[in-house]
N, C-alpha and C positions, 0 to 999 in steps of 0.2 A: 790879302794875298797880292793881287795886282791893283796898284793904286794909279788910276788914270785921272789926272786933273782935267777940268774943262778946257784949259788952254792947250793941253796936249791933244785932246780930242779935236779941237778946232784946227790945230796945225795938221793933223792927219787928214781931216776933211779937205783942207785947202790943197794939200799935196795930191790927194786922190783926184780932186777936181782938175788940177793942172795936168797930171800924168795920164789919167784915163780919159778925161774930157767930159763935157756936160752931156754929150749925146749917149755915151755908153755907161755913164755912172749908175743909172737905175738898174741896168742889167747886171753890173758888177755887184751892186749892193744886194740884189736878189740872190745872186750866186753865193755871196758870203753868208747871207742869212740862212740859205739852205744848208750849207755846211756847218754853220754854228748850231742849227737845230739838230742835225744828225749827231754832232758831237755831244750835245746835251742828252739826246736819247740814249747814246751808248753809255754815257756817264750814269744816267738814271738806271739803266738796265744793270750795269756793273754794281751799283750801290744796292739795288734791290736783291741781287744775287748774293752779295756779301752779307746783307742783313739776314737773308734766309739761312745762310750757313751758320751765322752766329746764333740765330734762334734754334736751329737744329742741335747745335752743340750744347746750348743751355738746356734744351729739353732732354738730351741724352744724360747730361749731368744730373738733372733733377730726377730722372727715372732711376739712375744709379743710387742716388740718396734715398729715394722711396723704397727701393728694393732692400737696401741695407737696413732701413728703419723697420720694414715689415719683417725681415729676418730677425732683428733684435726683439721685436714684440712677440714673434712666434716662439723664440727661445725663452723669453721670460714668462710667457703664458702658453704652456703647451695645450694642445687641443684635447678635448675629452676623449676617453677611449671609445672605440666603436660600439662596444656592448651597451654603454650608457645612453647613447643617442638613438632614439627611436624615430624613424621618419614616418609621417602620416601615410605615405604611400605604401609602406611595408604591409604585406598581407597578414602577418602575425600580430600586428598592433591593433588593440581594441580601442574603441572610442573612449573607454574609461581610462586607459593608459595615457592617452594624449590630451585628455581634458585638463584645463589649467588648474582646477580645484576638484579633486576626486571627492566623492560623498563622505568618505571616512576621514578626511583631512581635518586637523584640529584648528587650523588657521583660516578656514573658509570664511569669506565675507558674509556678513549678515545684512540683508536688505531691510531698510526701515522706510517709513513714510518721510517724505520731504517736509520739513517743518514749515508752518505758515507763520510769517512774521508780519505783525501790524505795527504801524508807527504809533508811538506813545503820544498822548495828548499832553497839554501843558500841565494840567493838575493831576494827571494819572501817575500813580506810583508804579514802580516795577512790580510785576506779579511775582508771588511766591511760587517757587517750583513745587509741583505736587509731590507728596510723600510717596516713597517707594512701596509702602505697604497698603496703599489705597485709602488711608485715613486722612482726614483733614489736618493741616498743620496747626499746631497750637501756638 
């Protein structure tokens, strides 16, 4: 943006030394530094405010997209009718109605013992599975 070569900076320093004088030069440099710091602070505050506005606009746009997507999903997958959904807090709901697998269900899971697996030795053959009728395999 601003391209200041070292020779130009040296020329400004010499002119400032001649115009302001060696006695008041430190005071002038402090004054200029103070105003440059204030200008940087204002620029930083402006930039952070601008960034916040951009973030808010992006967030509003994302919320709009999410609302549209939620509406589309709700259109494609309508909610269950109120009669089919039983809440556990409802007084008329029984424990059997809210259980995941009622006793008379055909697909209820069957609990079995956890199998015990032993590592096979080098000369061990794999064991024959037991016959289902209880007789020894032939």
